[in-house]
DSSP file (Angstrom, degrees, kcal/mol; ACC not computed):
  #  RESIDUE AA STRUCTURE BP1 BP2  ACC     N-H-->O    O-->H-N    N-H-->O    O-->H-N    TCO  KAPPA ALPHA  PHI   PSI    X-CA   Y-CA   Z-CA
    1    1 A M              0   0    0      0, 0.0     2,-0.5     0, 0.0    19,-0.3   0.000 360.0 360.0 360.0 134.9   56.0   25.7  -47.7
    2    2 A T        -     0   0    0     17,-0.1     2,-0.2    18,-0.1    17,-0.1  -0.858 360.0-123.2 -97.2 127.2   56.2   25.2  -51.3
    3    3 A A        -     0   0    0     -2,-0.5    16,-0.0    15,-0.2    13,-0.0  -0.491  18.8-137.6 -67.9 129.1   53.5   23.4  -53.2
    4    4 A V        -     0   0    0     -2,-0.2    -1,-0.1     1,-0.0     0, 0.0  -0.803  27.9-113.8 -91.8 124.6   54.6   20.3  -55.2
    5    5 A P        -     0   0    0      0, 0.0     2,-0.2     0, 0.0     3,-0.0  -0.324  35.9-125.5 -62.1 138.3   52.9   20.2  -58.6
    6    6 A R    >   -     0   0    0      1,-0.1     3,-1.6     4,-0.1     2,-0.2  -0.478  22.2-101.3 -82.7 151.4   50.6   17.1  -58.8
    7    7 A A  T 3  S+     0   0    0      1,-0.2    99,-0.1    -2,-0.2    92,-0.1  -0.525 110.8  26.3 -64.8 133.8   50.7   14.5  -61.4
    8    8 A G  T 3  S+     0   0    0      1,-0.4    -1,-0.2    -2,-0.2     2,-0.2   0.404  88.9 126.8  93.6 -10.3   47.9   15.2  -63.9
    9    9 A A    <   -     0   0    0     -3,-1.6    -1,-0.4     1,-0.1     6,-0.1  -0.613  68.2-104.7 -82.9 146.6   47.7   18.9  -63.3
   10   10 A S    >   -     0   0    0      4,-0.8     3,-1.6    -2,-0.2    -1,-0.1  -0.255  27.6-111.9 -68.9 164.7   48.0   21.0  -66.3
   11   11 A S  T 3  S+     0   0    0      1,-0.3    -1,-0.1     2,-0.1    -2,-0.0   0.611 110.0  65.3 -75.3  -8.6   51.2   22.7  -67.0
   12   12 A N  T 3  S-     0   0    0      2,-0.1    -1,-0.3     0, 0.0     3,-0.1   0.358 117.2-104.4 -84.6   1.1   49.8   26.2  -66.5
   13   13 A G    X   +     0   0    0     -3,-1.6     3,-1.8     1,-0.3     2,-0.2   0.522  66.9 155.5  85.5   0.1   49.2   25.5  -62.9
   14   14 A E  T 3  S+     0   0    0      1,-0.3    -4,-0.8    12,-0.1    -1,-0.3  -0.470  70.2   8.6 -66.4 133.5   45.5   25.2  -63.3
   15   15 A C  T 3  S+     0   0    0     13,-0.6    -1,-0.3     1,-0.3    14,-0.1   0.458 106.2 106.9  77.0  -1.2   44.0   23.1  -60.6
   16   16 A S  S <  S-     0   0    0     -3,-1.8    -1,-0.3    -6,-0.1     3,-0.1  -0.878  80.9 -95.0-110.1 154.8   47.2   23.0  -58.6
   17   17 A P        -     0   0    0      0, 0.0     2,-0.1     0, 0.0    -1,-0.1  -0.149  47.6-101.6 -52.6 148.3   47.7   25.0  -55.3
   18   18 A P        -     0   0    0      0, 0.0     2,-0.3     0, 0.0   -15,-0.2  -0.502  43.2 -96.9 -70.0 146.8   49.4   28.3  -55.7
   19   19 A V        -     0   0    0      1,-0.1   -17,-0.1    -2,-0.1   -15,-0.0  -0.503  27.5-138.4 -58.4 128.6   53.1   28.4  -54.8
   20   20 A R  S    S+     0   0    0    -19,-0.3     2,-0.5    -2,-0.3    -1,-0.1   0.410  78.4  76.1 -80.7   2.9   53.5   29.7  -51.4
   21   21 A T  S    S-     0   0    0      2,-0.1    -2,-0.1     0, 0.0   -19,-0.0  -0.930 100.0 -12.5-116.0 139.4   56.5   31.9  -52.1
   22   22 A G  S    S-     0   0    0     -2,-0.5     0, 0.0     2,-0.1     0, 0.0  -0.281 114.0 -32.5  73.2-162.9   56.3   35.2  -53.9
   23   23 A T        -     0   0    0      1,-0.0     2,-0.1    -5,-0.0    -4,-0.1  -0.786  69.0-126.6 -90.9 121.9   53.1   36.2  -55.6
   24   24 A P        -     0   0    0      0, 0.0     2,-0.2     0, 0.0    -2,-0.1  -0.389  25.9-106.0 -71.6 147.9   51.2   33.2  -57.1
   25   25 A A        -     0   0    0      1,-0.1     2,-0.5    -2,-0.1    -6,-0.1  -0.458  34.0-113.9 -70.5 135.8   50.2   33.3  -60.7
   26   26 A R        +     0   0    0     -2,-0.2     2,-0.3    -8,-0.0    -1,-0.1  -0.622  48.4 170.3 -71.6 119.5   46.5   33.9  -61.3
   27   27 A T        -     0   0    0     -2,-0.5     2,-0.4   -14,-0.1   -14,-0.1  -0.862  40.4 -90.0-132.1 162.8   45.2   30.6  -62.9
   28   28 A A        -     0   0    0     -2,-0.3   -13,-0.6     2,-0.0     2,-0.2  -0.634  42.5-158.8 -74.8 131.0   41.7   29.4  -63.6
   29   29 A R    >   -     0   0    0     -2,-0.4     3,-1.2   -15,-0.1     4,-0.2  -0.507  32.4-103.8-105.7 169.9   40.2   27.5  -60.8
   30   30 A G  T 3  S+     0   0    0      1,-0.2     3,-0.2    -2,-0.2     4,-0.1   0.660 122.6  49.2 -75.6 -12.0   37.3   25.0  -61.0
   31   31 A Y  T >  S+     0   0    0      1,-0.1     3,-1.6     2,-0.1     4,-0.4   0.303  77.7 110.8 -98.5   7.8   34.8   27.6  -59.5
   32   32 A A  G X  S+     0   0    0     -3,-1.2     3,-0.9     1,-0.3     4,-0.3   0.858  76.8  50.9 -52.3 -39.1   36.0   30.3  -62.0
   33   33 A T  G 3  S+     0   0    0     -4,-0.2    -1,-0.3    -3,-0.2     3,-0.2   0.742 118.5  37.4 -75.0 -19.0   32.6   30.2  -63.9
   34   34 A G  G <> S+     0   0    0     -3,-1.6     4,-2.7     1,-0.1     3,-0.4   0.175  82.2 115.6-107.9  10.7   30.6   30.6  -60.5
   35   35 A K  H <> S+     0   0    0     -3,-0.9     4,-2.4    -4,-0.4     5,-0.2   0.870  77.8  47.5 -61.3 -39.8   33.2   33.1  -59.0
   36   36 A T  H  > S+     0   0    0     -4,-0.3     4,-2.0     2,-0.2    -1,-0.3   0.862 111.3  49.0 -71.4 -32.3   30.6   35.9  -59.0
   37   37 A D  H  > S+     0   0    0     -3,-0.4     4,-2.7     2,-0.2    -2,-0.2   0.917 112.0  50.4 -65.7 -45.0   27.9   33.8  -57.4
   38   38 A Y  H  X S+     0   0    0     -4,-2.7     4,-2.3     1,-0.2    -2,-0.2   0.914 110.9  47.6 -65.0 -40.9   30.4   32.7  -54.7
   39   39 A L  H  X S+     0   0    0     -4,-2.4     4,-2.2     2,-0.2    -1,-0.2   0.913 111.6  51.2 -67.7 -39.0   31.4   36.3  -53.9
   40   40 A T  H  X S+     0   0    0     -4,-2.0     4,-2.0     1,-0.2    -2,-0.2   0.923 110.7  48.7 -62.4 -41.0   27.8   37.4  -53.8
   41   41 A R  H  X S+     0   0    0     -4,-2.7     4,-1.9     1,-0.2    -2,-0.2   0.941 112.2  48.4 -61.1 -45.7   27.1   34.5  -51.4
   42   42 A L  H  X S+     0   0    0     -4,-2.3     4,-2.9     2,-0.2    -2,-0.2   0.838 110.1  51.4 -60.6 -38.1   30.2   35.4  -49.2
   43   43 A R  H  X S+     0   0    0     -4,-2.2     4,-1.5     2,-0.2    -1,-0.2   0.867 109.9  49.5 -68.2 -37.4   29.2   39.1  -49.1
   44   44 A K  H  X S+     0   0    0     -4,-2.0     4,-2.0     2,-0.2    -2,-0.2   0.901 112.5  47.2 -72.4 -39.5   25.7   38.0  -48.0
   45   45 A I  H  X S+     0   0    0     -4,-1.9     4,-2.5     2,-0.2     5,-0.2   0.929 108.8  55.7 -67.5 -47.4   27.2   35.7  -45.2
   46   46 A E  H  X S+     0   0    0     -4,-2.9     4,-1.5     1,-0.2    -1,-0.2   0.861 107.9  50.3 -59.3 -29.3   29.6   38.7  -44.2
   47   47 A G  H  X S+     0   0    0     -4,-1.5     4,-2.1     2,-0.2    -1,-0.2   0.898 107.2  51.8 -60.0 -46.6   26.4   40.7  -43.7
   48   48 A Q  H  X S+     0   0    0     -4,-2.0     4,-2.0     1,-0.2    -2,-0.2   0.902 109.2  51.0 -55.8 -48.2   24.9   38.0  -41.6
   49   49 A V  H  X S+     0   0    0     -4,-2.5     4,-2.2     1,-0.2    -1,-0.2   0.842 108.9  49.7 -61.4 -41.4   28.0   38.0  -39.4
   50   50 A R  H  X S+     0   0    0     -4,-1.5     4,-1.9    -5,-0.2    -1,-0.2   0.876 108.7  54.2 -69.2 -33.3   27.8   41.8  -39.0
   51   51 A G  H  X S+     0   0    0     -4,-2.1     4,-1.9     2,-0.2    -2,-0.2   0.890 105.1  53.6 -65.5 -40.1   24.1   41.3  -38.0
   52   52 A L  H  X S+     0   0    0     -4,-2.0     4,-2.5     2,-0.2     3,-0.4   0.958 107.0  53.3 -54.9 -49.8   25.3   38.8  -35.3
   53   53 A Q  H  X S+     0   0    0     -4,-2.2     4,-2.6     1,-0.3    -2,-0.2   0.914 109.1  47.1 -57.9 -44.5   27.6   41.4  -34.0
   54   54 A K  H  X S+     0   0    0     -4,-1.9     4,-1.8     1,-0.2    -1,-0.3   0.813 107.7  56.6 -61.7 -35.3   24.8   43.9  -33.7
   55   55 A M  H  <>S+     0   0    0     -4,-1.9     5,-2.6    -3,-0.4    -1,-0.2   0.899 110.7  43.8 -59.2 -45.3   22.7   41.3  -32.0
   56   56 A I  H ><5S+     0   0    0     -4,-2.5     3,-1.7     1,-0.2    -2,-0.2   0.939 111.4  52.8 -66.6 -44.6   25.3   40.8  -29.3
   57   57 A E  H 3<5S+     0   0    0     -4,-2.6    -1,-0.2     1,-0.3    -2,-0.2   0.874 111.9  46.9 -65.3 -34.3   25.8   44.5  -29.0
   58   58 A S  T 3<5S-     0   0    0     -4,-1.8    -1,-0.3    -5,-0.2    -2,-0.2   0.263 114.2-116.9 -90.6   8.6   22.0   45.0  -28.5
   59   59 A D  T < 5 -     0   0    0     -3,-1.7    -3,-0.2     1,-0.2     2,-0.2   0.914  44.5-171.6  53.6  54.3   21.7   42.1  -26.0
   60   60 A T      < -     0   0    0     -5,-2.6    -1,-0.2     1,-0.1     5,-0.1  -0.514  37.8 -80.9 -72.0 146.7   19.4   40.0  -28.2
   61   61 A W    >>  -     0   0    0     -2,-0.2     3,-1.4     1,-0.1     4,-1.1  -0.271  40.7-124.8 -51.8 123.6   18.0   37.0  -26.6
   62   62 A C  H 3> S+     0   0    0      1,-0.3     4,-2.5     2,-0.2     5,-0.2   0.690 105.0  55.7 -50.3 -41.9   20.5   34.2  -26.8
   63   63 A P  H 3> S+     0   0    0      0, 0.0     4,-2.4     0, 0.0    -1,-0.3   0.915 108.1  51.1 -55.7 -41.9   18.3   31.5  -28.6
   64   64 A D  H <> S+     0   0    0     -3,-1.4     4,-1.3     2,-0.2    -2,-0.2   0.853 110.2  48.3 -62.7 -32.7   17.8   34.0  -31.4
   65   65 A V  H  X S+     0   0    0     -4,-1.1     4,-2.8     2,-0.2     3,-0.4   0.939 110.7  51.3 -68.9 -46.9   21.5   34.7  -31.8
   66   66 A V  H  X S+     0   0    0     -4,-2.5     4,-2.3     1,-0.3    -2,-0.2   0.884 107.0  53.2 -60.8 -38.9   22.2   31.0  -31.8
   67   67 A T  H  X S+     0   0    0     -4,-2.4     4,-1.3     1,-0.2    -1,-0.3   0.836 111.0  46.6 -62.5 -35.0   19.7   30.5  -34.5
   68   68 A Q  H  X S+     0   0    0     -4,-1.3     4,-2.1    -3,-0.4    -1,-0.2   0.839 107.7  55.0 -72.6 -35.4   21.4   33.1  -36.6
   69   69 A V  H  X S+     0   0    0     -4,-2.8     4,-2.2     1,-0.2    -2,-0.2   0.930 108.7  51.7 -62.6 -43.4   24.8   31.7  -35.9
   70   70 A G  H  X S+     0   0    0     -4,-2.3     4,-2.2    -5,-0.2    -1,-0.2   0.844 107.7  52.1 -57.7 -39.5   23.3   28.4  -37.3
   71   71 A S  H  X S+     0   0    0     -4,-1.3     4,-1.6     2,-0.2    -1,-0.2   0.868 112.0  43.6 -61.3 -46.5   22.1   30.2  -40.4
   72   72 A A  H  X S+     0   0    0     -4,-2.1     4,-2.1     2,-0.2    -2,-0.2   0.831 112.1  54.9 -72.6 -35.9   25.5   31.7  -41.2
   73   73 A T  H  X S+     0   0    0     -4,-2.2     4,-2.8     2,-0.2    -2,-0.2   0.940 111.2  44.8 -61.2 -49.0   27.2   28.3  -40.4
   74   74 A R  H  X S+     0   0    0     -4,-2.2     4,-2.3     1,-0.2    -2,-0.2   0.872 109.4  53.5 -67.5 -33.9   25.0   26.6  -42.9
   75   75 A A  H  X S+     0   0    0     -4,-1.6     4,-1.8     2,-0.2    -1,-0.2   0.951 109.2  50.3 -67.3 -46.0   25.4   29.2  -45.6
   76   76 A L  H  X S+     0   0    0     -4,-2.1     4,-2.5     1,-0.2     3,-0.4   0.953 110.1  52.5 -58.2 -51.2   29.3   28.8  -45.2
   77   77 A Q  H  X S+     0   0    0     -4,-2.8     4,-3.2     1,-0.2    -1,-0.2   0.871 105.5  53.4 -42.7 -44.6   28.8   25.0  -45.6
   78   78 A E  H  X S+     0   0    0     -4,-2.3     4,-2.2     2,-0.2    -1,-0.2   0.879 108.3  48.9 -69.1 -36.9   26.8   25.4  -48.6
   79   79 A V  H  X S+     0   0    0     -4,-1.8     4,-2.5    -3,-0.4     5,-0.2   0.934 112.4  49.4 -67.2 -44.1   29.6   27.5  -50.2
   80   80 A A  H  X S+     0   0    0     -4,-2.5     4,-2.3     2,-0.2     5,-0.2   0.945 110.1  50.2 -57.5 -46.3   32.2   24.8  -49.1
   81   81 A V  H  X S+     0   0    0     -4,-3.2     4,-2.6     1,-0.2    -2,-0.2   0.933 111.8  49.6 -55.2 -50.9   30.0   22.0  -50.6
   82   82 A G  H  X S+     0   0    0     -4,-2.2     4,-2.2     1,-0.2    -1,-0.2   0.851 110.3  48.2 -54.3 -42.9   29.8   24.1  -53.9
   83   83 A L  H  X S+     0   0    0     -4,-2.5     4,-2.2     2,-0.2    -1,-0.2   0.847 112.5  48.4 -77.6 -32.0   33.5   24.7  -54.1
   84   84 A L  H  X S+     0   0    0     -4,-2.3     4,-2.6    -5,-0.2    -2,-0.2   0.907 110.1  52.9 -69.0 -36.3   34.3   21.0  -53.5
   85   85 A S  H  X S+     0   0    0     -4,-2.6     4,-2.2    -5,-0.2    -2,-0.2   0.926 110.9  46.4 -63.2 -43.4   31.7   20.0  -56.1
   86   86 A D  H  X S+     0   0    0     -4,-2.2     4,-2.4     1,-0.2     5,-0.3   0.932 111.4  52.9 -63.3 -46.3   33.3   22.4  -58.6
   87   87 A H  H  X>S+     0   0    0     -4,-2.2     5,-2.0     2,-0.2     4,-0.7   0.905 111.7  44.7 -54.9 -48.9   36.7   21.0  -57.7
   88   88 A L  I  <>S+     0   0    0     -4,-2.6     5,-1.8     1,-0.2    -1,-0.2   0.927 116.1  45.7 -61.2 -43.1   35.7   17.4  -58.3
   89   89 A R  I  <5S+     0   0    0     -4,-2.2    -2,-0.2    -5,-0.2    -1,-0.2   0.882 129.1  24.5 -72.6 -38.3   33.9   18.2  -61.5
   90   90 A H  I  X5S+     0   0    0     -4,-2.4     4,-1.2    -5,-0.2    -3,-0.2   0.953 131.7  23.1 -94.5 -75.6   36.8   20.3  -62.9
   91   91 A C  I  X5S+     0   0    0     -4,-0.7     4,-2.7    -5,-0.3     3,-0.2   0.956 125.7  44.0 -71.3 -57.5   40.3   19.5  -61.3
   92   92 A V  I  ><S+     0   0    0     -5,-2.0     4,-2.0     1,-0.2     5,-0.2   0.908 114.9  47.9 -58.6 -48.7   39.7   15.9  -60.1
   93   93 A A  H  ><S+     0   0    0     -5,-1.8     4,-1.8    -6,-0.4    -1,-0.2   0.830 112.5  50.4 -62.5 -30.5   38.0   14.7  -63.2
   94   94 A G  H  X S+     0   0    0     -4,-1.2     4,-1.8     2,-0.2    -2,-0.2   0.861 109.8  49.0 -75.2 -38.6   40.6   16.3  -65.3
   95   95 A A  H  X S+     0   0    0     -4,-2.7     4,-2.4     2,-0.2     8,-0.5   0.879 111.5  50.5 -66.1 -32.8   43.5   14.6  -63.3
   96   96 A I  H  < S+     0   0    0     -4,-2.0     7,-0.2     1,-0.2    -2,-0.2   0.897 111.2  48.7 -76.9 -36.6   41.7   11.2  -63.6
   97   97 A R  H  < S+     0   0    0     -4,-1.8    -1,-0.2    -5,-0.2    -2,-0.2   0.841 113.7  47.2 -61.9 -35.1   41.4   11.8  -67.4
   98   98 A A  H  < S-     0   0    0     -4,-1.8     2,-0.3     1,-0.3    -2,-0.2   0.883 129.7 -17.0 -78.9 -42.4   45.0   12.7  -67.6
   99   99 A S     X  -     0   0    0     -4,-2.4     4,-1.7     1,-0.2    -1,-0.3  -0.976  48.5-126.3-160.9 153.6   46.4    9.8  -65.6
  100  100 A D  H  > S+     0   0    0     -2,-0.3     4,-2.6     1,-0.2     3,-0.3   0.967 112.5  47.7 -66.9 -51.6   45.5    7.1  -63.1
  101  101 A G  H  > S+     0   0    0      1,-0.3     4,-1.9     2,-0.2    -1,-0.2   0.846 112.5  49.4 -64.9 -30.5   48.1    8.2  -60.6
  102  102 A G  H  > S+     0   0    0     -7,-0.3     4,-1.8     2,-0.2    -1,-0.3   0.825 110.6  49.9 -71.5 -28.8   47.2   11.8  -60.9
  103  103 A G  H  X S+     0   0    0     -4,-1.7     4,-2.2    -8,-0.5    -2,-0.2   0.891 112.2  48.6 -76.5 -34.4   43.5   11.0  -60.4
  104  104 A E  H  X S+     0   0    0     -4,-2.6     4,-1.8     2,-0.2    -2,-0.2   0.934 113.2  46.9 -63.7 -44.3   44.4    8.8  -57.2
  105  105 A Q  H  X S+     0   0    0     -4,-1.9     4,-1.9    -5,-0.2    -1,-0.2   0.870 112.9  49.2 -71.9 -36.8   46.5   11.7  -55.8
  106  106 A A  H  X S+     0   0    0     -4,-1.8     4,-1.8     1,-0.2    -1,-0.2   0.899 110.5  50.5 -74.4 -34.5   43.7   14.2  -56.5
  107  107 A M  H  X S+     0   0    0     -4,-2.2     4,-2.0     2,-0.2    -2,-0.2   0.808 109.0  51.0 -66.3 -31.3   41.1   12.0  -54.9
  108  108 A D  H  X S+     0   0    0     -4,-1.8     4,-1.8     2,-0.2    -2,-0.2   0.854 108.7  53.6 -67.8 -38.4   43.4   11.7  -51.9
  109  109 A E  H  X S+     0   0    0     -4,-1.9     4,-1.8     2,-0.2    -2,-0.2   0.878 110.8  44.9 -59.4 -42.0   43.6   15.5  -51.9
  110  110 A V  H  X S+     0   0    0     -4,-1.8     4,-3.4     2,-0.2     5,-0.3   0.916 110.6  54.2 -78.0 -44.0   39.8   15.9  -51.9
  111  111 A T  H  X S+     0   0    0     -4,-2.0     4,-1.4     1,-0.2    -1,-0.2   0.882 107.9  49.7 -54.0 -38.4   39.4   13.2  -49.2
  112  112 A G  H  X S+     0   0    0     -4,-1.8     4,-2.0     2,-0.2    -1,-0.2   0.895 111.5  51.2 -66.1 -43.9   41.9   15.1  -46.9
  113  113 A T  H  X S+     0   0    0     -4,-1.8     4,-2.2     1,-0.2    -2,-0.2   0.919 108.1  49.7 -60.3 -45.0   39.8   18.4  -47.6
  114  114 A I  H  X S+     0   0    0     -4,-3.4     4,-1.9     1,-0.2    -1,-0.2   0.841 107.5  54.8 -70.5 -27.1   36.5   16.8  -46.7
  115  115 A R  H  < S+     0   0    0     -4,-1.4     4,-0.4    -5,-0.3    -1,-0.2   0.879 109.0  48.6 -69.5 -34.7   38.1   15.5  -43.5
  116  116 A Q  H >< S+     0   0    0     -4,-2.0     3,-0.8     1,-0.2    -2,-0.2   0.930 111.5  50.0 -63.4 -42.3   39.1   19.1  -42.6
  117  117 A V  H 3< S+     0   0    0     -4,-2.2    -2,-0.2     1,-0.2    -1,-0.2   0.867 110.8  48.3 -68.4 -38.4   35.6   20.4  -43.4
  118  118 A I  T 3< S+     0   0    0     -4,-1.9     2,-1.7     1,-0.2    -1,-0.2   0.460  83.5  93.3 -86.8  -0.4   33.8   17.8  -41.3
  119  119 A R    <         0   0    0     -3,-0.8    -1,-0.2    -4,-0.4    -4,-0.1  -0.291 360.0 360.0 -85.4  57.1   35.9   18.3  -38.3
  120  120 A L              0   0    0     -2,-1.7    -1,-0.2    -3,-0.0    -2,-0.1   0.511 360.0 360.0 -74.2 360.0   33.5   20.8  -36.9
């Protein structure tokens, strides 16, 4: 599926989804300034998930495993909230400043993303 450029997105592809064919061009995303922090958080979560695997392998008591699953889930949710916040502040705000139509389309996109996230 090929992404359709949104109204209000900058011409260099910043804040627009990558094209799904070929190799997408590398563009600055809303989270670019916090990228190192996001990667650090995700590596910690990856470690938590590996720890969960070890807990299962060692027959750890179920409530302890479930507690750790909840911790990893909350950590991923925090990453998602941070990414959405960055997207709102960078891409959506830029689309709103650029044009009313682009802003409305960007808000619709964010609303759809939030719907996907809360469908737990």
